[in-house]
mmCIF file as Biopython writes it, N, C-alpha, C and O atoms, coordinates in Angstrom:
data_model
#
loop_
_atom_site.group_PDB
_atom_site.id
_atom_site.type_symbol
_atom_site.label_atom_id
_atom_site.label_alt_id
_atom_site.label_comp_id
_atom_site.label_asym_id
_atom_site.label_entity_id
_atom_site.label_seq_id
_atom_site.pdbx_PDB_ins_code
_atom_site.Cartn_x
_atom_site.Cartn_y
_atom_site.Cartn_z
_atom_site.occupancy
_atom_site.B_iso_or_equiv
_atom_site.auth_seq_id
_atom_site.auth_asym_id
_atom_site.pdbx_PDB_model_num
ATOM 1   N N  . HIS A ? 1  ? -10.514 17.937  9.295   1.0 0.0 1  A 1 
ATOM 2   C CA . HIS A ? 1  ? -10.241 16.585  9.720   1.0 0.0 1  A 1 
ATOM 3   C C  . HIS A ? 1  ? -11.207 15.580  9.108   1.0 0.0 1  A 1 
ATOM 4   O O  . HIS A ? 1  ? -11.408 14.484  9.632   1.0 0.0 1  A 1 
ATOM 5   N N  . TYR A ? 2  ? -11.794 15.977  7.996   1.0 0.0 2  A 1 
ATOM 6   C CA . TYR A ? 2  ? -12.719 15.097  7.298   1.0 0.0 2  A 1 
ATOM 7   C C  . TYR A ? 2  ? -12.177 14.771  5.918   1.0 0.0 2  A 1 
ATOM 8   O O  . TYR A ? 2  ? -11.423 15.541  5.323   1.0 0.0 2  A 1 
ATOM 9   N N  . LEU A ? 3  ? -12.573 13.633  5.437   1.0 0.0 3  A 1 
ATOM 10  C CA . LEU A ? 3  ? -12.123 13.188  4.129   1.0 0.0 3  A 1 
ATOM 11  C C  . LEU A ? 3  ? -13.361 12.895  3.292   1.0 0.0 3  A 1 
ATOM 12  O O  . LEU A ? 3  ? -14.198 12.080  3.681   1.0 0.0 3  A 1 
ATOM 13  N N  . GLY A ? 4  ? -13.481 13.558  2.144   1.0 0.0 4  A 1 
ATOM 14  C CA . GLY A ? 4  ? -14.626 13.346  1.284   1.0 0.0 4  A 1 
ATOM 15  C C  . GLY A ? 4  ? -14.314 12.313  0.210   1.0 0.0 4  A 1 
ATOM 16  O O  . GLY A ? 4  ? -13.288 12.399  -0.465  1.0 0.0 4  A 1 
ATOM 17  N N  . VAL A ? 5  ? -15.185 11.354  0.059   1.0 0.0 5  A 1 
ATOM 18  C CA . VAL A ? 5  ? -15.015 10.327  -0.969  1.0 0.0 5  A 1 
ATOM 19  C C  . VAL A ? 5  ? -16.350 10.132  -1.676  1.0 0.0 5  A 1 
ATOM 20  O O  . VAL A ? 5  ? -17.399 10.536  -1.175  1.0 0.0 5  A 1 
ATOM 21  N N  . CYS A ? 6  ? -16.294 9.522   -2.818  1.0 0.0 6  A 1 
ATOM 22  C CA . CYS A ? 6  ? -17.484 9.257   -3.615  1.0 0.0 6  A 1 
ATOM 23  C C  . CYS A ? 6  ? -18.223 8.033   -3.055  1.0 0.0 6  A 1 
ATOM 24  O O  . CYS A ? 6  ? -17.688 7.304   -2.219  1.0 0.0 6  A 1 
ATOM 25  N N  . CYS A ? 7  ? -19.430 7.824   -3.517  1.0 0.0 7  A 1 
ATOM 26  C CA . CYS A ? 7  ? -20.233 6.705   -3.034  1.0 0.0 7  A 1 
ATOM 27  C C  . CYS A ? 7  ? -19.647 5.351   -3.409  1.0 0.0 7  A 1 
ATOM 28  O O  . CYS A ? 7  ? -20.038 4.333   -2.838  1.0 0.0 7  A 1 
ATOM 29  N N  . GLY A ? 8  ? -18.713 5.322   -4.360  1.0 0.0 8  A 1 
ATOM 30  C CA . GLY A ? 8  ? -18.105 4.055   -4.752  1.0 0.0 8  A 1 
ATOM 31  C C  . GLY A ? 8  ? -16.924 3.636   -3.893  1.0 0.0 8  A 1 
ATOM 32  O O  . GLY A ? 8  ? -16.371 2.554   -4.084  1.0 0.0 8  A 1 
ATOM 33  N N  . ALA A ? 9  ? -16.533 4.483   -2.948  1.0 0.0 9  A 1 
ATOM 34  C CA . ALA A ? 9  ? -15.383 4.166   -2.099  1.0 0.0 9  A 1 
ATOM 35  C C  . ALA A ? 9  ? -15.776 3.115   -1.062  1.0 0.0 9  A 1 
ATOM 36  O O  . ALA A ? 9  ? -16.821 3.206   -0.418  1.0 0.0 9  A 1 
ATOM 37  N N  . GLY A ? 10 ? -14.916 2.130   -0.925  1.0 0.0 10 A 1 
ATOM 38  C CA . GLY A ? 10 ? -15.164 1.083   0.052   1.0 0.0 10 A 1 
ATOM 39  C C  . GLY A ? 10 ? -14.302 1.276   1.282   1.0 0.0 10 A 1 
ATOM 40  O O  . GLY A ? 10 ? -13.450 2.165   1.310   1.0 0.0 10 A 1 
ATOM 41  N N  . PRO A ? 11 ? -14.512 0.457   2.297   1.0 0.0 11 A 1 
ATOM 42  C CA . PRO A ? 11 ? -13.724 0.561   3.517   1.0 0.0 11 A 1 
ATOM 43  C C  . PRO A ? 11 ? -12.218 0.472   3.270   1.0 0.0 11 A 1 
ATOM 44  O O  . PRO A ? 11 ? -11.432 1.126   3.955   1.0 0.0 11 A 1 
ATOM 45  N N  . HIS A ? 12 ? -11.823 -0.337  2.292   1.0 0.0 12 A 1 
ATOM 46  C CA . HIS A ? 12 ? -10.394 -0.475  2.001   1.0 0.0 12 A 1 
ATOM 47  C C  . HIS A ? 12 ? -9.827  0.814   1.410   1.0 0.0 12 A 1 
ATOM 48  O O  . HIS A ? 12 ? -8.647  1.110   1.599   1.0 0.0 12 A 1 
ATOM 49  N N  . HIS A ? 13 ? -10.656 1.587   0.692   1.0 0.0 13 A 1 
ATOM 50  C CA . HIS A ? 13 ? -10.210 2.878   0.168   1.0 0.0 13 A 1 
ATOM 51  C C  . HIS A ? 13 ? -9.983  3.869   1.310   1.0 0.0 13 A 1 
ATOM 52  O O  . HIS A ? 13 ? -8.969  4.566   1.348   1.0 0.0 13 A 1 
ATOM 53  N N  . ILE A ? 14 ? -10.925 3.923   2.225   1.0 0.0 14 A 1 
ATOM 54  C CA . ILE A ? 14 ? -10.826 4.833   3.368   1.0 0.0 14 A 1 
ATOM 55  C C  . ILE A ? 14 ? -9.602  4.486   4.199   1.0 0.0 14 A 1 
ATOM 56  O O  . ILE A ? 14 ? -8.859  5.369   4.628   1.0 0.0 14 A 1 
ATOM 57  N N  . ARG A ? 15 ? -9.396  3.188   4.425   1.0 0.0 15 A 1 
ATOM 58  C CA . ARG A ? 15 ? -8.237  2.732   5.207   1.0 0.0 15 A 1 
ATOM 59  C C  . ARG A ? 15 ? -6.936  3.144   4.517   1.0 0.0 15 A 1 
ATOM 60  O O  . ARG A ? 15 ? -6.015  3.633   5.172   1.0 0.0 15 A 1 
ATOM 61  N N  . ALA A ? 16 ? -6.857  2.951   3.211   1.0 0.0 16 A 1 
ATOM 62  C CA . ALA A ? 16 ? -5.642  3.307   2.475   1.0 0.0 16 A 1 
ATOM 63  C C  . ALA A ? 16 ? -5.376  4.813   2.547   1.0 0.0 16 A 1 
ATOM 64  O O  . ALA A ? 16 ? -4.230  5.238   2.693   1.0 0.0 16 A 1 
ATOM 65  N N  . LEU A ? 17 ? -6.423  5.605   2.445   1.0 0.0 17 A 1 
ATOM 66  C CA . LEU A ? 17 ? -6.251  7.048   2.551   1.0 0.0 17 A 1 
ATOM 67  C C  . LEU A ? 17 ? -5.786  7.449   3.949   1.0 0.0 17 A 1 
ATOM 68  O O  . LEU A ? 17 ? -4.897  8.289   4.092   1.0 0.0 17 A 1 
ATOM 69  N N  . ALA A ? 18 ? -6.379  6.854   4.970   1.0 0.0 18 A 1 
ATOM 70  C CA . ALA A ? 18 ? -5.966  7.156   6.348   1.0 0.0 18 A 1 
ATOM 71  C C  . ALA A ? 18 ? -4.507  6.787   6.567   1.0 0.0 18 A 1 
ATOM 72  O O  . ALA A ? 18 ? -3.758  7.540   7.190   1.0 0.0 18 A 1 
ATOM 73  N N  . GLU A ? 19 ? -4.104  5.632   6.056   1.0 0.0 19 A 1 
ATOM 74  C CA . GLU A ? 19 ? -2.712  5.202   6.214   1.0 0.0 19 A 1 
ATOM 75  C C  . GLU A ? 19 ? -1.756  6.113   5.460   1.0 0.0 19 A 1 
ATOM 76  O O  . GLU A ? 19 ? -0.645  6.370   5.924   1.0 0.0 19 A 1 
ATOM 77  N N  . SER A ? 20 ? -2.178  6.601   4.306   1.0 0.0 20 A 1 
ATOM 78  C CA . SER A ? 20 ? -1.308  7.504   3.541   1.0 0.0 20 A 1 
ATOM 79  C C  . SER A ? 20 ? -1.139  8.838   4.253   1.0 0.0 20 A 1 
ATOM 80  O O  . SER A ? 20 ? -0.175  9.562   4.003   1.0 0.0 20 A 1 
ATOM 81  N N  . LEU A ? 21 ? -2.069  9.162   5.137   1.0 0.0 21 A 1 
ATOM 82  C CA . LEU A ? 21 ? -1.971  10.383  5.935   1.0 0.0 21 A 1 
ATOM 83  C C  . LEU A ? 21 ? -1.261  10.156  7.261   1.0 0.0 21 A 1 
ATOM 84  O O  . LEU A ? 21 ? -1.199  11.049  8.106   1.0 0.0 21 A 1 
ATOM 85  N N  . GLY A ? 22 ? -0.723  8.943   7.434   1.0 0.0 22 A 1 
ATOM 86  C CA . GLY A ? 22 ? 0.045   8.649   8.636   1.0 0.0 22 A 1 
ATOM 87  C C  . GLY A ? 22 ? -0.763  8.113   9.806   1.0 0.0 22 A 1 
ATOM 88  O O  . GLY A ? 22 ? -0.251  8.015   10.921  1.0 0.0 22 A 1 
ATOM 89  N N  . ARG A ? 23 ? -1.980  7.777   9.571   1.0 0.0 23 A 1 
ATOM 90  C CA . ARG A ? 23 ? -2.822  7.234   10.652  1.0 0.0 23 A 1 
ATOM 91  C C  . ARG A ? 23 ? -2.845  5.725   10.556  1.0 0.0 23 A 1 
ATOM 92  O O  . ARG A ? 23 ? -2.616  5.156   9.489   1.0 0.0 23 A 1 
ATOM 93  N N  . HIS A ? 24 ? -3.121  5.084   11.667  1.0 0.0 24 A 1 
ATOM 94  C CA . HIS A ? 24 ? -3.144  3.615   11.701  1.0 0.0 24 A 1 
ATOM 95  C C  . HIS A ? 24 ? -4.426  3.141   12.383  1.0 0.0 24 A 1 
ATOM 96  O O  . HIS A ? 24 ? -4.425  2.817   13.570  1.0 0.0 24 A 1 
ATOM 97  N N  . PRO A ? 25 ? -5.519  3.103   11.620  1.0 0.0 25 A 1 
ATOM 98  C CA . PRO A ? 25 ? -6.781  2.618   12.200  1.0 0.0 25 A 1 
ATOM 99  C C  . PRO A ? 25 ? -6.674  1.133   12.540  1.0 0.0 25 A 1 
ATOM 100 O O  . PRO A ? 25 ? -5.807  0.435   12.014  1.0 0.0 25 A 1 
ATOM 101 N N  . PRO A ? 26 ? -7.552  0.650   13.415  1.0 0.0 26 A 1 
ATOM 102 C CA . PRO A ? 26 ? -7.506  -0.773  13.790  1.0 0.0 26 A 1 
ATOM 103 C C  . PRO A ? 26 ? -7.540  -1.716  12.587  1.0 0.0 26 A 1 
ATOM 104 O O  . PRO A ? 26 ? -6.953  -2.797  12.639  1.0 0.0 26 A 1 
ATOM 105 N N  . ALA A ? 27 ? -8.208  -1.330  11.521  1.0 0.0 27 A 1 
ATOM 106 C CA . ALA A ? 27 ? -8.310  -2.189  10.338  1.0 0.0 27 A 1 
ATOM 107 C C  . ALA A ? 27 ? -7.000  -2.258  9.560   1.0 0.0 27 A 1 
ATOM 108 O O  . ALA A ? 27 ? -6.920  -2.989  8.572   1.0 0.0 27 A 1 
ATOM 109 N N  . SER A ? 28 ? -5.975  -1.524  9.971   1.0 0.0 28 A 1 
ATOM 110 C CA . SER A ? 28 ? -4.687  -1.574  9.270   1.0 0.0 28 A 1 
ATOM 111 C C  . SER A ? 28 ? -4.077  -2.971  9.291   1.0 0.0 28 A 1 
ATOM 112 O O  . SER A ? 28 ? -3.225  -3.295  8.464   1.0 0.0 28 A 1 
ATOM 113 N N  . ARG A ? 29 ? -4.509  -3.786  10.227  1.0 0.0 29 A 1 
ATOM 114 C CA . ARG A ? 29 ? -3.968  -5.149  10.274  1.0 0.0 29 A 1 
ATOM 115 C C  . ARG A ? 29 ? -4.344  -5.945  9.028   1.0 0.0 29 A 1 
ATOM 116 O O  . ARG A ? 29 ? -3.748  -6.989  8.759   1.0 0.0 29 A 1 
ATOM 117 N N  . TYR A ? 30 ? -5.327  -5.464  8.264   1.0 0.0 30 A 1 
ATOM 118 C CA . TYR A ? 30 ? -5.731  -6.138  7.036   1.0 0.0 30 A 1 
ATOM 119 C C  . TYR A ? 30 ? -5.023  -5.585  5.802   1.0 0.0 30 A 1 
ATOM 120 O O  . TYR A ? 30 ? -5.224  -6.091  4.697   1.0 0.0 30 A 1 
ATOM 121 N N  . SER A ? 31 ? -4.210  -4.567  5.973   1.0 0.0 31 A 1 
ATOM 122 C CA . SER A ? 31 ? -3.513  -3.974  4.837   1.0 0.0 31 A 1 
ATOM 123 C C  . SER A ? 31 ? -2.422  -4.898  4.328   1.0 0.0 31 A 1 
ATOM 124 O O  . SER A ? 31 ? -1.819  -5.661  5.082   1.0 0.0 31 A 1 
ATOM 125 N N  . VAL A ? 32 ? -2.190  -4.808  3.041   1.0 0.0 32 A 1 
ATOM 126 C CA . VAL A ? 32 ? -1.171  -5.630  2.395   1.0 0.0 32 A 1 
ATOM 127 C C  . VAL A ? 32 ? 0.220   -5.104  2.754   1.0 0.0 32 A 1 
ATOM 128 O O  . VAL A ? 32 ? 0.429   -3.893  2.823   1.0 0.0 32 A 1 
ATOM 129 N N  . ASP A ? 33 ? 1.156   -6.004  2.980   1.0 0.0 33 A 1 
ATOM 130 C CA . ASP A ? 33 ? 2.540   -5.627  3.251   1.0 0.0 33 A 1 
ATOM 131 C C  . ASP A ? 33 ? 3.239   -5.416  1.913   1.0 0.0 33 A 1 
ATOM 132 O O  . ASP A ? 33 ? 3.738   -6.365  1.309   1.0 0.0 33 A 1 
ATOM 133 N N  . MET A ? 34 ? 3.274   -4.170  1.455   1.0 0.0 34 A 1 
ATOM 134 C CA . MET A ? 34 ? 3.840   -3.862  0.134   1.0 0.0 34 A 1 
ATOM 135 C C  . MET A ? 34 ? 5.352   -4.054  0.092   1.0 0.0 34 A 1 
ATOM 136 O O  . MET A ? 34 ? 5.926   -4.094  -0.996  1.0 0.0 34 A 1 
ATOM 137 N N  . SER A ? 35 ? 6.011   -4.175  1.234   1.0 0.0 35 A 1 
ATOM 138 C CA . SER A ? 35 ? 7.459   -4.405  1.214   1.0 0.0 35 A 1 
ATOM 139 C C  . SER A ? 35 ? 7.790   -5.770  0.619   1.0 0.0 35 A 1 
ATOM 140 O O  . SER A ? 35 ? 8.926   -6.011  0.212   1.0 0.0 35 A 1 
ATOM 141 N N  . ARG A ? 36 ? 6.805   -6.661  0.567   1.0 0.0 36 A 1 
ATOM 142 C CA . ARG A ? 36 ? 7.033   -8.004  0.023   1.0 0.0 36 A 1 
ATOM 143 C C  . ARG A ? 36 ? 6.449   -8.166  -1.380  1.0 0.0 36 A 1 
ATOM 144 O O  . ARG A ? 36 ? 6.410   -9.277  -1.910  1.0 0.0 36 A 1 
ATOM 145 N N  . HIS A ? 37 ? 5.995   -7.066  -1.983  1.0 0.0 37 A 1 
ATOM 146 C CA . HIS A ? 37 ? 5.437   -7.108  -3.329  1.0 0.0 37 A 1 
ATOM 147 C C  . HIS A ? 37 ? 6.527   -7.495  -4.331  1.0 0.0 37 A 1 
ATOM 148 O O  . HIS A ? 37 ? 7.676   -7.079  -4.188  1.0 0.0 37 A 1 
ATOM 149 N N  . ALA A ? 38 ? 6.175   -8.277  -5.329  1.0 0.0 38 A 1 
ATOM 150 C CA . ALA A ? 38 ? 7.159   -8.802  -6.281  1.0 0.0 38 A 1 
ATOM 151 C C  . ALA A ? 38 ? 7.895   -7.709  -7.048  1.0 0.0 38 A 1 
ATOM 152 O O  . ALA A ? 38 ? 9.078   -7.866  -7.350  1.0 0.0 38 A 1 
ATOM 153 N N  . PHE A ? 39 ? 7.229   -6.617  -7.367  1.0 0.0 39 A 1 
ATOM 154 C CA . PHE A ? 39 ? 7.872   -5.570  -8.165  1.0 0.0 39 A 1 
ATOM 155 C C  . PHE A ? 39 ? 8.137   -4.291  -7.385  1.0 0.0 39 A 1 
ATOM 156 O O  . PHE A ? 39 ? 9.141   -3.623  -7.629  1.0 0.0 39 A 1 
ATOM 157 N N  . PHE A ? 40 ? 7.268   -3.939  -6.461  1.0 0.0 40 A 1 
ATOM 158 C CA . PHE A ? 40 ? 7.386   -2.660  -5.776  1.0 0.0 40 A 1 
ATOM 159 C C  . PHE A ? 40 ? 7.925   -2.793  -4.354  1.0 0.0 40 A 1 
ATOM 160 O O  . PHE A ? 40 ? 8.099   -1.788  -3.665  1.0 0.0 40 A 1 
ATOM 161 N N  . GLY A ? 41 ? 8.185   -3.997  -3.915  1.0 0.0 41 A 1 
ATOM 162 C CA . GLY A ? 41 ? 8.626   -4.215  -2.548  1.0 0.0 41 A 1 
ATOM 163 C C  . GLY A ? 41 ? 10.087  -3.881  -2.312  1.0 0.0 41 A 1 
ATOM 164 O O  . GLY A ? 41 ? 10.881  -3.748  -3.244  1.0 0.0 41 A 1 
ATOM 165 N N  . THR A ? 42 ? 10.413  -3.753  -1.045  1.0 0.0 42 A 1 
ATOM 166 C CA . THR A ? 42 ? 11.785  -3.437  -0.651  1.0 0.0 42 A 1 
ATOM 167 C C  . THR A ? 42 ? 12.422  -4.559  0.160   1.0 0.0 42 A 1 
ATOM 168 O O  . THR A ? 42 ? 13.565  -4.433  0.598   1.0 0.0 42 A 1 
ATOM 169 N N  . ASP A ? 43 ? 11.702  -5.640  0.362   1.0 0.0 43 A 1 
ATOM 170 C CA . ASP A ? 43 ? 12.219  -6.769  1.137   1.0 0.0 43 A 1 
ATOM 171 C C  . ASP A ? 43 ? 13.452  -7.350  0.445   1.0 0.0 43 A 1 
ATOM 172 O O  . ASP A ? 43 ? 13.481  -7.470  -0.780  1.0 0.0 43 A 1 
ATOM 173 N N  . GLN A ? 44 ? 14.442  -7.700  1.211   1.0 0.0 44 A 1 
ATOM 174 C CA . GLN A ? 44 ? 15.710  -8.192  0.669   1.0 0.0 44 A 1 
ATOM 175 C C  . GLN A ? 44 ? 15.572  -9.510  -0.087  1.0 0.0 44 A 1 
ATOM 176 O O  . GLN A ? 44 ? 16.452  -9.872  -0.869  1.0 0.0 44 A 1 
ATOM 177 N N  . ARG A ? 45 ? 14.487  -10.222 0.137   1.0 0.0 45 A 1 
ATOM 178 C CA . ARG A ? 45 ? 14.312  -11.519 -0.522  1.0 0.0 45 A 1 
ATOM 179 C C  . ARG A ? 45 ? 13.843  -11.405 -1.969  1.0 0.0 45 A 1 
ATOM 180 O O  . ARG A ? 45 ? 13.780  -12.402 -2.689  1.0 0.0 45 A 1 
ATOM 181 N N  . ILE A ? 46 ? 13.516  -10.195 -2.386  1.0 0.0 46 A 1 
ATOM 182 C CA . ILE A ? 46 ? 13.089  -10.017 -3.770  1.0 0.0 46 A 1 
ATOM 183 C C  . ILE A ? 46 ? 14.291  -10.250 -4.671  1.0 0.0 46 A 1 
ATOM 184 O O  . ILE A ? 46 ? 15.377  -9.718  -4.440  1.0 0.0 46 A 1 
ATOM 185 N N  . ARG A ? 47 ? 14.075  -11.047 -5.692  1.0 0.0 47 A 1 
ATOM 186 C CA . ARG A ? 47 ? 15.185  -11.353 -6.606  1.0 0.0 47 A 1 
ATOM 187 C C  . ARG A ? 47 ? 15.652  -10.111 -7.351  1.0 0.0 47 A 1 
ATOM 188 O O  . ARG A ? 47 ? 14.860  -9.222  -7.664  1.0 0.0 47 A 1 
ATOM 189 N N  . LYS A ? 48 ? 16.936  -10.065 -7.628  1.0 0.0 48 A 1 
ATOM 190 C CA . LYS A ? 48 ? 17.539  -8.906  -8.281  1.0 0.0 48 A 1 
ATOM 191 C C  . LYS A ? 48 ? 16.891  -8.612  -9.628  1.0 0.0 48 A 1 
ATOM 192 O O  . LYS A ? 48 ? 16.707  -7.449  -9.987  1.0 0.0 48 A 1 
ATOM 193 N N  . ILE A ? 49 ? 16.552  -9.633  -10.359 1.0 0.0 49 A 1 
ATOM 194 C CA . ILE A ? 49 ? 15.952  -9.404  -11.677 1.0 0.0 49 A 1 
ATOM 195 C C  . ILE A ? 49 ? 14.633  -8.645  -11.556 1.0 0.0 49 A 1 
ATOM 196 O O  . ILE A ? 49 ? 14.309  -7.820  -12.410 1.0 0.0 49 A 1 
ATOM 197 N N  . GLN A ? 50 ? 13.878  -8.921  -10.507 1.0 0.0 50 A 1 
ATOM 198 C CA . GLN A ? 50 ? 12.614  -8.223  -10.313 1.0 0.0 50 A 1 
ATOM 199 C C  . GLN A ? 50 ? 12.842  -6.772  -9.927  1.0 0.0 50 A 1 
ATOM 200 O O  . GLN A ? 50 ? 12.168  -5.882  -10.445 1.0 0.0 50 A 1 
ATOM 201 N N  . SER A ? 51 ? 13.781  -6.521  -9.029  1.0 0.0 51 A 1 
ATOM 202 C CA . SER A ? 51 ? 14.027  -5.140  -8.628  1.0 0.0 51 A 1 
ATOM 203 C C  . SER A ? 51 ? 14.650  -4.333  -9.766  1.0 0.0 51 A 1 
ATOM 204 O O  . SER A ? 51 ? 14.408  -3.130  -9.867  1.0 0.0 51 A 1 
ATOM 205 N N  . ASP A ? 52 ? 15.444  -4.971  -10.620 1.0 0.0 52 A 1 
ATOM 206 C CA . ASP A ? 52 ? 15.993  -4.273  -11.782 1.0 0.0 52 A 1 
ATOM 207 C C  . ASP A ? 52 ? 14.876  -3.892  -12.761 1.0 0.0 52 A 1 
ATOM 208 O O  . ASP A ? 52 ? 14.947  -2.850  -13.413 1.0 0.0 52 A 1 
ATOM 209 N N  . TYR A ? 53 ? 13.867  -4.721  -12.858 1.0 0.0 53 A 1 
ATOM 210 C CA . TYR A ? 53 ? 12.738  -4.441  -13.735 1.0 0.0 53 A 1 
ATOM 211 C C  . TYR A ? 53 ? 11.988  -3.189  -13.277 1.0 0.0 53 A 1 
ATOM 212 O O  . TYR A ? 53 ? 11.543  -2.392  -14.103 1.0 0.0 53 A 1 
ATOM 213 N N  . VAL A ? 54 ? 11.849  -3.020  -11.964 1.0 0.0 54 A 1 
ATOM 214 C CA . VAL A ? 54 ? 11.145  -1.862  -11.422 1.0 0.0 54 A 1 
ATOM 215 C C  . VAL A ? 54 ? 11.841  -0.577  -11.843 1.0 0.0 54 A 1 
ATOM 216 O O  . VAL A ? 54 ? 11.175  0.412   -12.150 1.0 0.0 54 A 1 
ATOM 217 N N  . VAL A ? 55 ? 13.154  -0.576  -11.863 1.0 0.0 55 A 1 
ATOM 218 C CA . VAL A ? 55 ? 13.907  0.616   -12.247 1.0 0.0 55 A 1 
ATOM 219 C C  . VAL A ? 55 ? 13.570  1.016   -13.678 1.0 0.0 55 A 1 
ATOM 220 O O  . VAL A ? 55 ? 13.541  2.204   -13.999 1.0 0.0 55 A 1 
ATOM 221 N N  . LYS A ? 56 ? 13.316  0.040   -14.535 1.0 0.0 56 A 1 
ATOM 222 C CA . LYS A ? 56 ? 12.990  0.321   -15.934 1.0 0.0 56 A 1 
ATOM 223 C C  . LYS A ? 56 ? 11.594  0.913   -16.098 1.0 0.0 56 A 1 
ATOM 224 O O  . LYS A ? 56 ? 11.309  1.569   -17.100 1.0 0.0 56 A 1 
ATOM 225 N N  . LEU A ? 57 ? 10.726  0.682   -15.118 1.0 0.0 57 A 1 
ATOM 226 C CA . LEU A ? 57 ? 9.363   1.224   -15.225 1.0 0.0 57 A 1 
ATOM 227 C C  . LEU A ? 57 ? 9.456   2.699   -15.121 1.0 0.0 57 A 1 
ATOM 228 O O  . LEU A ? 57 ? 8.438   3.388   -15.182 1.0 0.0 57 A 1 
#
């Protein structure tokens, strides 16, 4: 139940790792909402041209 990281890891790295493991620490409120990201998001408001570009990546 421990996670080993290097000395260069910051709190945001630890939070991201915890979230990727399905945990939601109190600091999760500071995480970015990736569903609204211009290229990688899934929000319906993303323009079609942007989502089509992601498919090409």
